[in-house]
N, C-alpha and C positions, 0 to 999 in steps of 0.2 A: 202823659197818658192818664195819670191819676187825676189830675185837675180836669182833664177832658171828661172823664167818667163822672166826676163830681158835678160839673156844670150840666152834663147830659141828664143826670138824675133829677135835677131841678127843672130843666127845660122840657124833658120828655117823661114826666112822671107816670104816663099811661102805660109805659113798658118797663118790664123788670130788667131788661138788658143792662141798662146803665147802673141800676141799683146793685145788681149782682156783680157787675164789673168793678164798681167802686169798692165794694166790700172785699173782693178778691185781691185787687191791687193794693188796697190800703193794708190788708193783712200781710201781703208780701212786703210792703214797705216797712211795716212794723218789725217783721222778722229780720229783714236786711239791716235795718237801723240798729237793732239790738246786737246782731252779730258783728257788725262793723265797729260799733262803739265799744264792744267787749264789756258792756255794762247793762244789766237788766233794769229797765225803767218802765213805769206804768203810765206815762204822760198821755198816751194815745188810746188807752184801753176804753175810756169812756165813749169816745167817738165810735170805736169799733162796736161796742155794745148797742149804742143808739142807732146804728145803721141796720141792725137785724130786723126790727119790726117792719121796716119799709119794704122788706122782701116779700111780705105776706099781706094780702089784702083781707082775706077772710078771717085770719087769726091775729090781725094787727093789735086789737085790744088786749087779747090774752097775753101776747108776748110783751106788750107795753107794761101791763100790770105785773108780769113776772119780773121785769127789770126794776119796777118800783119796789117790789118786795125784796129784791136783792139789795137795793139801795138801803132800805130800812135795816136789812140784816147786817150790812157793813157797819153801820153805826151802833146798832144794838149789841152785836156780838163783841165789838170792841169794848163797850162799857161792861158787859158781863165778864169778859176776860180780866179786866182790871178788878172787878168786884170779887170774882171767884178766886183769883190769885192773892187777894188781900192787899194789893197795891193801892186800891182806892181808900184804904183806911190807914195808910202810913203817912203821917204828918210831914215827914221830910222827903217824901217821894219826888215831888216836883222840883224841890230845891236840889236834890241829887241829880236829877235829869239835866237841869240847867247847868249845873256845875260840871258834869261829865261831858256835856256837849258845848261847852263854853266857846271853843274856837269856831265850831261850825255856826253857832248862833251869831257870834260876833261878825262873821263874814257874810251871812245870808239873811239876817233879820234886821229890819229897820229900827229895832228897839234900842233905846238909849242905854249905853253901858252902865250908867249910874242906876238906872231902873233895874237892869239885869242883876247887877251886884246886890241891889236892895232885896230883890226877890230871893236870891240865893241865901242871903243872911237872915231874912225874916221868913222862916218856914210857915208860920200860921197864915200869912198873906198868900204865899205861893200855894199852899195847900188848899186855900179857899178857891183860888183860880182853877186848880187842878180838879177839885171836887165839882166845881161848876161845869167844867168840861165833860166830866163823866155823866153828870145829870143831863146835859144837852144831848149827849150820845144816847143815853138810856131812854130819853123821851121818844125816840123813834120806835119803841115797842108799841106805841099807839097806832102806828101805821099798819100793823098786822091785823087790827080789829076794825078800823074805820078809815075812810078817806076824808072825813069831814074836817080834819085838822091838818091837812097837807100843807096849807099855807103857814101854819105854825111850825111844822117840821122843817119847811123850807127856810124859814127865818132862823131856826135853831142851827140848821146845817151851815148856813152862811156865817152865822155868829161864831160857831165853833172853828170854822176854817180861817176866818179873819183873826181870831185870837191866836190860833196856831201859827199863822204867818208872822204876826207881829211879835209874838213871844219866843218862837222857836225857828222861824224862817222856813216853815214847811208849807208849801203852797197847795198841795193836794189837787192840782188842776185836773187830774184824771177823773175826779168825782163830779166836777161841775156839770158835764153833759148829762149825767144821770139825774141831776136835779130837775130836768125837764119832765120827768115822770111824776113830779110832785106839783106841777103847775095845774092850771085850770082844767078840770076834767071835761068840761063842756067843749073846750077847744079841741081836746083830743078826740072826742066823739065826732066833732065836725070833720077832722082830718080823716078819721076812719070811714066816715060816710062818703067823703069825696073819693077816697081810694076805692071803695066798693062801687061807686057810680062809674068811675073810670074803668074798672074791670068789666062792668056790665055793658060798657059801650056808650 
């Protein structure tokens, strides 16, 4: 049923029935999945968020931009959390993280164990990587003031996640759908215009 609503939303974009149906059933699927697995995961949250703008033709751009600002907030707030807590200035911070999560990283990350051990033992190198990650996150503060550098932020976001996956085995796949809000704004305006034309008949 969920797949049917998903396909219907693509095939019959002129009606909100399939869009609303997909969002409701996908939300129900997320809740059931969390309850059944007895574990709270965020893997599907990005798809859930990105489904919302398509429910509204008149306010599509506004909601799309709201999700964009939320995406910037995710990165920027994470950097500010590290800065305000002082962890961004602790040279041994990342070495300690790698050491404490050694078993998880060993099982979930493609990183070579020799490289992992090297980063744990060489705190200045690991700190440089950690500080670089904080700067990549903090760069998203630009997104609150202008959309001119969205491609730059998109690159920074991917670079941050690739680094996290290889160094710590953290995929953050729930955020990837939100990156659509940082793509070409002209294409988004085109989508919005088409939705408005469909609404007007």
